[in-house]
matplotlib code that plots the C-alpha trace (Angstrom):
import matplotlib.pyplot as plt

x = [9.3, 10.4, 9.5, 11.3, 9.0, 10.7, 8.7, 10.1, 8.8, 10.3, 11.5, 9.0, 10.2, 8.1, 9.3, 7.7, 9.3, 8.9, 9.7, 12.4, 10.8, 12.6, 10.8, 12.6, 11.3, 12.7, 11.5, 11.7, 15.2, 15.0, 16.3, 16.2, 17.4, 17.6, 18.7, 18.8, 18.6, 21.4, 21.4, 22.6, 22.6, 22.6, 23.5, 23.7, 25.9, 24.5, 25.6, 26.9, 24.5, 26.1, 24.1, 25.7, 23.1, 25.1, 25.4, 21.4, 21.2, 23.8, 21.9, 19.0, 21.0, 21.7, 25.2, 27.8, 29.0, 32.5, 30.9, 28.6, 31.4, 33.2, 30.1, 29.3, 32.8, 32.5, 29.0, 30.3, 33.3, 31.1, 28.6, 31.3, 32.6, 29.3, 28.3, 31.6, 30.9, 27.4, 28.8, 31.2, 28.6, 26.5, 29.0, 30.1, 26.4, 25.9, 29.3, 27.9, 25.9, 25.3, 23.4, 20.5, 21.1, 19.5, 19.3, 15.7, 16.2, 18.9, 16.5, 13.7, 15.9, 17.1, 13.6, 12.1, 12.0, 14.6, 13.3, 14.0, 14.3, 13.5, 16.2, 15.4, 18.4, 19.3, 19.3, 22.0, 20.6, 22.0, 25.1, 23.7, 26.1, 25.6, 28.3, 26.9, 28.6, 28.8, 26.3, 27.9, 26.9, 27.5, 26.8, 26.2, 26.0, 23.1, 24.1, 22.7, 22.6, 21.9, 21.0, 20.4, 19.3, 19.6, 17.2, 18.8, 17.0, 16.2, 15.8, 14.4, 15.2, 13.8, 15.5, 13.6, 13.4, 13.3, 12.3, 12.5, 11.3, 11.4, 8.0, 8.7, 12.1, 12.8, 12.6, 13.1, 11.4, 12.5, 10.6, 10.2, 7.2, 6.6, 4.4, 3.4, 5.4, 4.1, 6.4, 4.7, 6.9, 5.4, 7.2]
y = [31.0, 28.0, 27.2, 25.0, 23.0, 21.3, 19.2, 17.3, 14.5, 14.3, 11.1, 9.4, 7.1, 4.8, 3.7, 1.2, 0.0, -2.6, -1.7, -3.6, -5.9, -7.2, -9.5, -10.1, -13.1, -14.4, -16.5, -15.0, -15.6, -17.8, -17.2, -19.5, -18.6, -21.4, -20.6, -23.8, -22.3, -22.0, -24.8, -24.6, -27.7, -27.2, -30.2, -30.3, -33.2, -34.6, -33.2, -35.1, -35.4, -36.8, -37.2, -38.3, -39.2, -41.4, -38.6, -38.4, -42.2, -42.9, -40.1, -42.6, -45.7, -47.0, -47.2, -49.2, -52.3, -50.8, -47.9, -50.3, -52.5, -49.5, -48.2, -51.6, -52.0, -48.4, -49.6, -52.9, -51.3, -48.6, -51.2, -53.6, -50.4, -49.4, -52.9, -53.4, -50.0, -51.3, -54.6, -53.0, -50.5, -53.3, -55.3, -52.4, -52.0, -55.5, -55.4, -52.5, -54.2, -50.9, -49.0, -51.2, -52.4, -55.5, -57.9, -57.3, -53.6, -54.3, -56.9, -54.4, -51.7, -54.2, -55.5, -52.2, -51.6, -49.1, -45.6, -44.4, -40.8, -39.7, -37.4, -34.8, -34.7, -32.9, -35.0, -33.7, -33.0, -35.2, -33.4, -32.7, -31.6, -30.9, -30.4, -29.0, -29.5, -26.7, -26.7, -27.7, -25.8, -26.7, -24.2, -24.8, -21.5, -21.2, -21.0, -19.2, -21.0, -18.9, -20.5, -18.7, -19.6, -16.6, -16.5, -15.6, -12.9, -14.5, -12.1, -12.3, -9.7, -9.0, -6.4, -3.7, -3.2, -0.4, -1.1, 1.9, 1.5, 4.0, 4.2, 6.9, 7.7, 11.4, 12.5, 15.5, 16.0, 18.6, 19.3, 22.3, 23.6, 26.4, 28.9, 32.3, 35.4, 35.7, 34.6, 33.1, 33.6, 32.3, 32.9]
z = [-44.2, -42.6, -39.2, -36.9, -34.5, -31.5, -29.1, -26.1, -24.1, -20.4, -19.0, -16.7, -14.1, -11.9, -8.5, -6.2, -2.8, -0.4, 3.2, 5.2, 8.0, 11.3, 13.4, 16.7, 19.2, 22.3, 25.3, 28.6, 30.4, 33.6, 36.8, 39.7, 43.3, 45.9, 49.5, 51.9, 55.3, 57.7, 60.5, 64.1, 66.1, 69.6, 72.0, 75.6, 77.0, 80.3, 83.6, 86.5, 89.3, 92.5, 95.8, 98.7, 101.4, 103.8, 106.7, 106.7, 106.5, 109.2, 111.3, 111.4, 111.8, 108.4, 108.3, 106.2, 107.8, 108.7, 110.7, 112.1, 113.5, 114.8, 116.4, 118.0, 119.3, 120.9, 122.5, 123.7, 125.5, 127.1, 128.1, 129.7, 131.6, 132.7, 133.7, 135.5, 137.3, 138.4, 139.6, 141.8, 143.1, 143.8, 145.5, 147.7, 148.6, 149.7, 151.5, 153.7, 156.1, 158.2, 155.7, 155.6, 152.0, 151.4, 148.6, 148.6, 147.7, 145.3, 143.3, 143.4, 141.7, 139.2, 138.2, 137.2, 133.5, 132.2, 131.5, 127.8, 126.6, 123.2, 121.9, 119.1, 116.9, 113.7, 110.4, 108.1, 104.6, 101.8, 99.9, 96.4, 93.8, 90.0, 87.6, 84.3, 81.1, 78.4, 75.5, 72.3, 68.9, 65.4, 62.8, 59.2, 57.3, 54.6, 50.8, 48.0, 44.6, 41.6, 38.1, 35.2, 31.7, 29.1, 26.3, 22.9, 20.7, 17.3, 14.6, 11.1, 8.7, 5.3, 3.5, 1.7, -2.0, -4.3, -7.8, -10.5, -13.9, -16.7, -18.3, -20.8, -22.0, -22.9, -26.4, -28.6, -32.1, -34.3, -37.2, -39.9, -41.6, -44.2, -43.1, -44.2, -43.4, -39.9, -37.2, -34.3, -31.2, -28.1, -24.7]

ax = plt.figure().add_subplot(projection="3d")
ax.plot(x, y, z, "-o")
ax.set_aspect("equal")
plt.show()
């Protein structure tokens, strides 16, 4: 009896792979913030101070020339009137011979030193005035300056690879052989 012999050989595949790689790099981004301060300038214009001390100076006799001339004219007029009245009075006393007024008594009265009186008087205070000017403000607001420097991301990508090779191809071999009457069936 003829036997058919079949033998097969499977396909063998060998696979090797290289993984993909991704390398990312970047420098840090930069941010610069500056803020100049706000400024307020305050200036105070000078005020006006006026002092009028003429009333207090005039009270102690320090007067301007116009007032002094006016005062001297009044004193002169008053002195002339008083002296004229005194001369008239002295003349009337000398003319009256019955009253015992003599030239000696009159001379004695005129030779005595005059008696002065001290008078305490109020001296007015100086007139002081101050005119204040308002302060002036100049405002310069602050600012915010922002400067950025972005940093790009740099990437280096290497793709992966897969290498597939057939190391053994499939094959079928069929052969015949004569054998005895026995059939060998294998399951």
